[in-house]
C-alpha positions in Angstrom: -31.1 -15.6 22.5 -30.6 -19.0 21.0 -34.0 -21.1 21.3 -34.9 -24.2 20.2 -32.3 -24.0 17.5 -32.9 -21.0 16.7 -32.4 -16.9 16.7 -35.0 -15.4 18.8 -34.9 -11.5 18.2 -38.2 -10.2 18.7 -41.9 -11.0 19.8 -45.2 -10.1 18.6 -47.5 -10.7 21.3 -47.0 -14.5 22.3 -45.5 -15.4 19.1 -41.8 -15.7 19.1 -39.9 -14.0 16.0 -36.6 -15.6 14.8 -34.2 -16.1 12.2 -33.7 -19.6 11.1 -29.5 -20.1 11.5 -29.4 -21.9 7.8 -31.2 -18.9 6.5 -29.0 -16.1 8.2 -26.4 -15.8 5.6 -29.3 -14.8 3.0 -28.0 -11.2 4.6 -30.0 -8.5 6.4 -31.0 -5.1 7.1 -31.3 -3.4 10.7 -32.9 0.3 9.6 -34.3 3.3 11.5 -34.1 6.6 12.7 -31.7 7.8 15.1 -32.6 6.6 18.9 -35.0 3.9 17.8 -33.1 1.3 18.9 -31.1 0.1 16.2 -28.3 -0.8 18.4 -29.9 -3.2 20.7 -31.4 -4.7 18.1 -27.4 -5.4 16.5 -26.8 -6.5 19.9 -29.2 -8.9 20.6 -28.8 -10.7 16.9 -25.0 -10.4 17.3 -25.5 -12.4 20.8 -28.1 -14.9 19.5 -25.3 -15.7 16.9 -22.7 -16.1 19.3 -24.9 -18.3 21.0 -25.2 -20.3 18.0 -21.6 -21.1 17.9 -21.2 -18.8 14.9 -18.0 -15.9 15.1 -19.2 -12.2 14.5 -17.7 -9.1 13.5 -19.3 -5.9 13.7 -18.2 -1.8 13.5 -18.5 -0.3 16.7 -18.9 3.3 15.8 -20.1 5.1 18.8 -18.2 2.8 21.4 -21.1 1.4 23.0 -20.7 -1.8 22.0 -18.0 -2.9 23.8 -19.7 -3.8 26.8 -20.6 -7.1 25.3 -17.4 -8.4 27.1 -19.5 -7.9 30.6 -22.5 -9.4 31.5 -25.4 -6.9 32.2 -26.9 -5.8 35.0 -30.1 -6.2 36.7 -32.1 -3.4 37.1 -36.2 -2.4 37.4 -36.0 -2.0 33.7 -34.4 -4.9 32.6 -36.8 -6.7 35.1 -39.6 -5.1 33.4 -38.6 -6.6 29.8 -37.5 -9.6 31.0 -41.1 -9.9 32.5 -42.6 -8.8 29.4 -41.3 -11.4 27.2 -41.6 -14.3 29.6 -38.0 -14.7 30.1 -38.2 -14.7 34.0 -39.5 -18.2 33.7 -36.2 -19.2 32.0 -33.8 -18.1 34.3 -33.2 -14.9 31.7 -29.0 -15.4 31.9 -27.1 -12.2 32.2 -23.6 -12.8 30.5 -20.9 -11.3 28.9 -19.4 -12.7 25.4 -16.3 -13.9 24.1 -14.9 -10.4 22.9 -11.8 -9.1 21.2 -11.5 -5.7 20.4 -9.3 -4.5 17.0 -8.5 -0.7 15.6 -6.9 0.2 13.2 -4.9 2.8 14.6 -3.9 0.3 17.3 -5.4 2.4 20.1 -8.0 0.9 21.6 -7.4 -2.5 20.3 -5.8 -5.1 18.7 -3.5 -3.4 15.7 -5.7 -4.4 12.4 -3.8 -4.1 9.2 -3.4 -4.7 5.4 -0.9 -4.4 2.8 -1.0 -2.5 0.0 -0.8 -5.1 -2.3 -3.8 -6.8 -0.8 -5.8 -3.6 -0.6 -5.3 -3.5 -4.5 -4.9 -0.4 -7.0 -9.1 -0.3 -7.4 -9.8 0.1 -3.7 -6.8 2.2 -3.3 -7.9 4.9 -6.0 -10.9 5.5 -4.2 -9.3 5.8 -1.3 -7.1 8.4 -2.5 -9.7 10.1 -4.7 -8.0 9.6 -7.9 -9.5 10.5 -11.2 -9.5 8.0 -14.1 -6.2 8.8 -15.4 -4.4 8.5 -12.0 -6.4 5.4 -11.5 -5.1 3.6 -14.5 -1.3 4.5 -13.8 -2.1 3.2 -10.4 -2.6 0.2 -12.1 0.3 0.3 -14.2 2.1 1.0 -10.8 1.3 -2.2 -9.6 1.7 -4.2 -12.9 5.3 -2.6 -13.2 6.1 -4.1 -9.3 4.8 -7.2 -9.8 7.1 -7.5 -13.0 9.7 -6.4 -10.9 9.1 -8.9 -8.5 9.1 -5.6 -6.3 6.7 -5.9 -2.8 3.9 -3.4 -1.8 3.6 -4.3 1.8 3.2 -0.1 3.2 2.7 3.3 2.3 6.5 3.5 2.0 6.6 1.3 -0.6 4.2 2.8 -2.9 6.3 6.1 -2.9 9.1 5.1 -3.6 7.6 2.9 -6.2 6.0 5.8 -7.6 9.3 7.9 -7.3 11.4 5.3 -9.4 8.6 5.1 -12.0 8.5 8.9 -11.9 12.6 8.6 -12.7 12.2 6.1 -15.3 9.2 7.1 -17.0 11.0 6.9 -20.6 11.9 3.5 -19.7 8.6 2.0 -18.9 6.9 4.2 -21.4 7.3 1.8 -24.4 5.9 -1.1 -22.5 3.3 -0.1 -20.3 2.2 3.0 -21.9 2.9 6.8 -21.7 2.6 8.2 -17.6 2.5 11.8 -17.3 4.9 13.0 -14.5 2.3 15.6 -13.5 0.0 12.6 -12.7 2.3 10.4 -10.4 3.0 13.8 -8.4 -0.4 13.7 -8.2 -0.6 10.5 -7.1 2.3 10.9 -4.7 0.4 13.5 -2.8 -2.3 11.7 -2.5 -0.2 8.9 -0.6 0.9 11.4 1.8 -2.4 12.6 2.5 -3.4 9.0 3.2 -0.2 8.7 5.7 -1.8 11.6 7.4 -5.0 10.3 7.6 -3.4 6.9 9.4 -2.4 4.8 6.6 0.9 4.6 7.8 -0.5 2.3 10.4 -3.0 0.3 8.8 -1.1 -0.5 6.0 1.9 -2.8 6.9 2.6 -6.0 8.4 1.8 -8.2 10.1 -1.5 -8.1 7.9 -4.7 -9.5 9.0 -4.8 -13.3 8.7 -8.7 -13.4 8.6 -8.9 -16.5 9.4 -8.3 -15.4 13.1 -11.5 -14.0 13.0 -13.1 -17.3 12.3 -12.9 -18.6 16.4 -14.8 -19.6 19.4 -14.9 -19.2 23.0 -13.9 -22.2 25.6 -17.8 -22.8 25.5 -18.1 -23.3 22.1 -19.9 -19.6 21.5 -18.8 -17.8 18.7 -16.1 -14.9 19.4 -17.6 -11.3 19.1 -14.7 -9.2 17.0 -15.6 -5.4 17.6 -13.6 -3.1 15.1 -13.3 0.5 17.3 -14.5 2.9 14.7 -14.7 6.1 17.0 -11.9 7.5 15.5 -11.7 5.7 11.9 -15.5 7.3 11.2 -13.8 10.6 10.9 -12.1 9.3 8.1 -15.7 7.6 6.2 -13.4 7.0 3.0 -11.0 5.1 5.2 -13.7 3.4 7.1 -15.6 2.1 3.7 -12.7 1.2 1.9 -11.4 -0.9 4.9 -15.0 -2.6 5.1 -14.9 -2.8 1.1 -11.5 -4.7 1.2 -12.1 -7.1 4.2 -15.6 -8.3 2.1 -13.3 -8.9 -1.1 -10.6 -10.4 1.2 -13.2 -12.6 2.5 -14.6 -13.5 -0.9 -11.4 -14.4 -2.5 -10.1 -16.6 0.5 -12.8 -18.4 1.8 -13.5 -21.9 0.0 -17.7 -22.5 -1.2 -19.7 -23.9 1.7 -23.0 -23.9 0.0 -26.2 -24.4 1.8 -24.9 -25.4 5.8 -27.2 -25.3 9.1 -25.7 -22.6 10.3 -23.0 -19.7 8.7 -19.7 -19.8 9.0 -19.6 -16.0 10.0 -21.8 -13.1 10.3 -20.7 -9.4 9.5 -22.5 -6.1 10.7 -21.9 -3.1 9.2 -23.0 0.2 10.8 -23.1 3.4 8.8 -23.3 1.6 6.0 -24.8 4.2 3.8 -20.5 5.3 3.8 -19.9 2.2 1.7 -22.0 3.5 -1.3 -21.9 7.3 -1.0 -19.9 8.4 -4.2 -18.7 5.3 -4.8 -18.1 4.9 -8.9 -20.5 2.8 -11.2 -18.0 -0.1 -11.4 -17.1 -0.3 -7.5 -21.0 -0.7 -6.8 -21.1 -3.4 -9.2 -18.5 -5.2 -7.3 -20.1 -4.5 -4.1 -23.3 -5.9 -5.4 -21.5 -9.1 -7.1 -20.2 -9.4 -4.0 -23.1 -9.4 -1.7 -24.8 -11.8 -4.2 -22.1 -14.5 -4.0 -20.7 -14.4 -0.7 -23.4 -16.1 0.6 -22.5 -19.7 -0.9 -19.2 -18.9 0.7 -21.1 -19.6 4.5 -21.3 -15.6 5.3 -24.0 -13.5 6.5 -23.8 -9.4 6.0 -26.2 -7.1 7.9 -26.2 -3.7 7.2 -27.1 -1.0 9.3 -28.5 2.5 8.2 -30.9 5.1 9.3 -33.0 4.3 6.1 -33.4 1.4 3.3 -32.9 3.9 0.5 -29.3 4.1 1.6 -28.7 0.8 -0.4 -28.2 0.9 -3.6 -31.5 -1.4 -5.1 -29.2 -4.3 -6.3 -28.1 -4.9 -2.9 -31.0 -4.2 -1.4 -32.8 -6.7 -3.0 -30.3 -9.3 -1.4 -31.1 -8.5 2.1 -33.8 -11.3 3.1 -33.8 -10.9 6.9 -35.2 -7.1 8.1 -35.5 -5.0 11.2 -37.1 -1.8 10.4 -37.4 0.5 13.3 -39.4 4.0 13.0 -39.0 6.3 10.4 -39.6 9.9 10.3 -41.9 11.4 8.1 -42.1 15.5 8.2 -41.5 16.1 4.6 -42.8 14.6 1.2 -39.5 13.3 0.2 -39.5 11.5 3.4 -43.0 10.3 3.3 -42.2 8.8 0.2 -39.3 6.9 1.6 -41.7 5.5 4.4 -43.8 4.3 1.8 -41.2 2.9 -0.4 -39.9 1.1 3.2 -43.1 -0.4 4.0 -43.7 -1.6 0.2 -40.5 -3.5 0.5 -42.5 -6.2 3.3 -45.0 -8.5 2.7 -47.9 -7.2 4.0 -50.1 -8.1 7.0 -53.6 -7.4 7.2 -53.6 -7.1 10.7 -52.2 -3.3 10.0 -51.3 -0.6 7.8 -47.2 -1.0 7.3 -46.7 2.6 6.5 -48.6 3.7 9.3 -47.1 1.5 11.9 -43.3 2.6 10.7 -44.3 6.2 11.9 -46.1 4.8 15.0 -43.7 2.6 16.5 -41.4 3.6 19.8 -38.1 2.9 21.3 -37.5 -0.7 20.9 -40.4 -2.1 18.5 -39.9 -2.8 15.1 -41.2 -4.1 11.9 -40.0 -7.5 11.7 -39.7 -10.1 8.5 -37.4 -12.6 8.3 -36.8 -15.8 5.9 -39.2 -19.0 6.6 -37.4 -22.3 5.9 -38.3 -22.4 2.3 -36.2 -19.3 1.6 -39.8 -16.9 1.4 -40.1 -13.5 3.5 -42.6 -14.0 5.9 -45.8 -11.5 6.5 -44.2 -8.6 8.2 -45.0 -8.0 12.2 -45.0 -5.5 14.5 -42.2 -6.7 17.3 -40.8 -6.0 20.6 -37.2 -6.6 20.0 -35.5 -8.4 23.5 -33.7 -7.1 25.6 -29.2 -8.0 25.4 -27.9 -10.5 27.9 -24.4 -8.3 27.9 -24.0 -4.9 29.4 -25.4 -2.0 27.6 -23.4 0.4 28.0 -19.3 1.3 27.2 -16.1 -0.2 29.1 -13.5 2.4 30.3 -10.3 2.1 28.5 -8.4 0.5 30.9 -10.8 -2.5 30.9 -10.6 -2.1 27.1 -6.7 -2.4 27.5 -7.0 -4.8 29.4 -9.1 -7.1 27.2 -7.1 -6.2 24.7 -3.5 -6.9 25.8 -4.6 -10.7 27.5 -5.7 -11.7 23.7 -3.7 -14.7 22.4 -3.7 -12.6 19.3 -2.3 -9.6 21.1 1.4 -10.7 20.8 0.3 -11.9 17.0 -0.4 -8.3 15.8 1.0 -5.9 18.6 4.6 -5.0 17.0 5.0 -4.2 13.3 7.3 -5.5 11.5 9.1 -3.9 8.4 10.6 -6.6 6.1 12.5 -6.0 2.9 10.1 -4.9 -0.1 10.1 -2.3 -2.5 11.2 0.6 -0.3 14.4 -1.0 0.9 15.1 -2.8 -2.7 14.6 0.4 -4.3 16.6 2.4 -2.1 19.6 -0.2 -2.0 19.4 -0.2 -6.0 19.7 3.6 -5.7 22.8 3.6 -3.2 24.1 1.0 -5.5 23.9 2.8 -8.7 24.9 6.0 -6.9 27.8 4.0 -5.8 28.6 2.8 -9.2 28.5 6.3 -11.0 30.8 7.3 -8.5 32.8 4.8 -9.2 32.6 5.7 -12.8 33.6 9.3 -11.8 36.9 8.3 -10.4 37.8 6.1 -12.9 37.0 8.3 -15.6 39.1 11.1 -13.5 41.9 8.6 -13.1 41.8 7.6 -17.1 42.0 11.7 -17.9 44.9 11.8 -15.2 46.7 9.0 -16.8 46.4 9.9 -20.4 47.9 13.6 -19.4 50.6 11.7 -17.9 51.1 9.8 -20.9 51.1 13.1 -23.1 53.4 14.9 -20.9 55.8 12.0 -20.8 55.4 11.8 -24.6 56.2 15.3 -24.8 58.9 15.2 -23.0 60.3 12.5 -24.5 60.2 14.1 -27.8 61.7 17.3 -26.1 64.8 15.1 -24.9 65.0 13.7 -28.8 65.5 17.1 -30.3 67.3 17.9 -27.6 69.8 14.6 -28.0 69.4 15.5 -31.8 70.7 19.0 -31.2 73.7 18.1 -29.2 74.6 15.6 -31.7 74.5 17.9 -34.4 76.5 20.2 -32.9 79.0 17.9 -31.9 79.3 16.6 -35.6 80.0 20.3 -36.5 82.3 20.6 -33.5 84.4 17.1 -34.8 84.3 18.3 -38.2 85.7 21.8 -37.5 88.3 20.0 -35.3 89.5 17.6 -37.7 89.2 20.4 -40.6 91.8 22.4 -38.5 93.8 19.7 -38.2 93.7 18.8 -41.5 94.6 22.4 -42.7 97.2 22.4 -40.4 98.8 19.5 -41.5 98.3 20.0 -45.4 99.9 23.9 -44.7 103.0 21.6 -43.0 103.6 19.2 -45.8 102.7 21.6 -48.5 105.0 24.2 -46.9 108.2 21.9 -46.6 107.5 20.3 -49.9 107.5 23.8 -51.6 110.7 24.8 -49.7 112.3 21.9 -50.9 111.4 22.4 -54.5 112.3 26.4 -54.5 115.4 26.0 -52.8 116.4 23.2 -55.6 115.2 26.0 -57.9 116.3 29.1 -56.6 118.1 29.3 -53.4 117.1 30.9 -50.4 114.5 33.2 -52.4 113.2 30.1 -54.1 112.4 28.2 -51.0 110.3 30.9 -49.1 108.2 31.4 -52.3 107.8 27.7 -52.8 107.0 27.1 -49.1 104.3 29.5 -49.6 102.9 28.3 -52.5 103.4 24.6 -51.2 101.0 25.3 -48.4 98.2 27.6 -50.1 98.3 24.7 -52.6 97.8 22.1 -49.5 95.0 23.6 -48.0 93.1 23.9 -51.0 93.1 20.7 -51.6 92.4 19.9 -48.1 89.2 22.6 -48.6 88.2 20.5 -51.8 88.7 17.2 -49.9 85.9 18.3 -47.3 83.9 20.0 -49.9 83.3 16.7 -51.1 
């Protein structure tokens, strides 16, 4: 409850125990065993921040925070609690709070998405449980995509990029180092598993503009953004990685604010132990760094978990505002944790902190908030105020109505699949296949042309040889014809000369002898001529 410009959360007898708005970004912790009242404390704190005009984000793991969009109901139990805190005099207001429902899977709230590039290789490697070598290769894949101007928006893009590098590993090895195909195949399998876990709907566009959470209602109260985690908590790695991404995104996006009168926004992370479970050392250091520095951005982070020991010491040391509900101590290990939790408070001489932790009832808590000088106050044994909104969940029909009437629903409801690595690489693959097909067709055409050329050359050569043979034959025939004519002519001439000579010398006998001799002589001369 926002009271006298302070966030009144609990009471220790007549004393109001409140968070000062300008100290709220020093972060906080709500801890306690199951069933001790952590959820009610979270609701009271979220309502108080909203009343102060500060937007809130909270992870709704069980679905029972959704009732904040409905006013609380007056009943005997509530009237008793109102009387106990002396709230009846001020007319305890039951009221609904400006709310916005979100859901990574888009079923019980406005779809909440981010892109592969915005998530980054470090968080993706954790999300897919990659080993060190595979993680290094994933970083290289992102570098290649960046150098080649390829957008990594959804899981299809990441798969396409991995397949492309797999097929061109030799091409990139000289510049980026050797990438074993077995490791790339392992990353591909992890991407497929991520898609099966819901990554195919979480990664995409339109991606969340984190500034859409920094809104207020018409009455100036901060909007309470609730992420439905009932399904998401079934994938603890996806849940924790999303929250880590959100912290990183806020840290990188928001400008410095410094010390302001009130925070820019407050975040409540339920089941906080999942953020740190099995996280590598480098990632834990990154979380610790963000928690330390994000305060200057005007953001406060409040972790909700069962035991303070679930939070790494480096992060726990940054949590100035603490609400500790009852802890159970049935074993020596649990008793040790109780003592450690008690020692984290500034002691109150009125009671033993460790004993009080084991004696607290439902709705009771040990509370210590930062004072005006930033020092932890002496721990107080308190009763937490009742919430003003409905304590229960709402049915799915009401949740759907609240979701679809929200102005942001139109902006984020439909996924957009624009040109990115998947489409560009597919087109490149098609173009390369078409070019290869054209090359094959051209090679076949060139081969056919060459075959036809050689065939034409052989035909021409054959014709030329045939012409030569025919010319030679004709020449021989001509020579033979000329020879026959010449022999006939010379024989006749020789015979006539021989007859004439023989008649003059020896009469008829001389005529025949002279004719035969003259014919033989004529033919001999002709043969001699032609041989020459």
